[in-house]
C-alpha angles and dihedrals in degrees: 000000000000092000090048090052092050090047091056098044113027136058098222141125112255126190122185127196111195142167098230116359103243102182130026112222121207116209114259114154093337131062108235127193118183125202127191122209109237095023105047101015140015098234145352091256095050092046093048092053091054094042092060089064091059097068098245121182094194128030126191117197112190092214141349107232106157146023095260093056094045093046093051092045093052092049091048090052091046091055094055106274119132105234126189124188144144137241130188101242137126101237146349096277092052090048089060091046091048093054091049091049091066089069130069115253095256091060099045097089089055092047092049088057091048092048091049090060103030101044116093103175146330124220117191123188136202116185108222124193114250119242091237092054093242100131127284140303127216118251101202131202111198124195119185116195099238124167090267093049091047091053091050093048090057093058127062091208096045093047087078087070095061095095089055091049089054092052093044093048096065095100103036102033106018091244119147139186124228090253092053090050092048091048090054092052091044094051089049090055092240095120131030127245096249094052092044090053092045094055096039119115091218105027096179093053091043090054091052092049092048088052091049094250123133112245116250095229124082092247115119122226112200113195106233090206088067090051100050142017093205128105118323091267097039086242135103121221124213123214112259112239 
């Protein structure tokens, strides 16, 4: 959907590296070249190295699976390319930890600094069953790399504060935690209480909030509905081509 949005609104060169190619994009405003691992290239890492010689503005990597791919992707992002990719993690904080885990301990301070400057945002999804039984809806955690987030990424100790920064950033930066997202869907009647509790990051605090009781911890819980009058998730979704 992000590539489709870019294709309809920006005059840029886009290269995708996928395994397999899931959607075929036809050029609209953007020029799009799609590569498939196994057919057009041997690996994500090998393809990415060659792609950087083709003057791309936007790069889509289907998945980051190894150190070579991650390292090249971070350096591409740090030099001004817009890079999209996926990781198998549970939330934004774990995504950062997962990227750091690819590197040996003696390199992690350097990579923290690189992540702090190259990262733009992390969107994590949990697909929650609808109350009416008609499929699922995405509970979305959204991390925007603000100055405060960047500072916390650089420090092992401060990185523990990132979940709080996400919750606190709902008003100013349109960030949201999973529990804020779930609360929005729950209040709208789209998902049931039991499923909301099951998918919550902090079930006990979610239960207190759902009951209208202030949580006992010092964590804040900004209601995204008070911050925006947009869609339930504060996000817009494009049709997939």
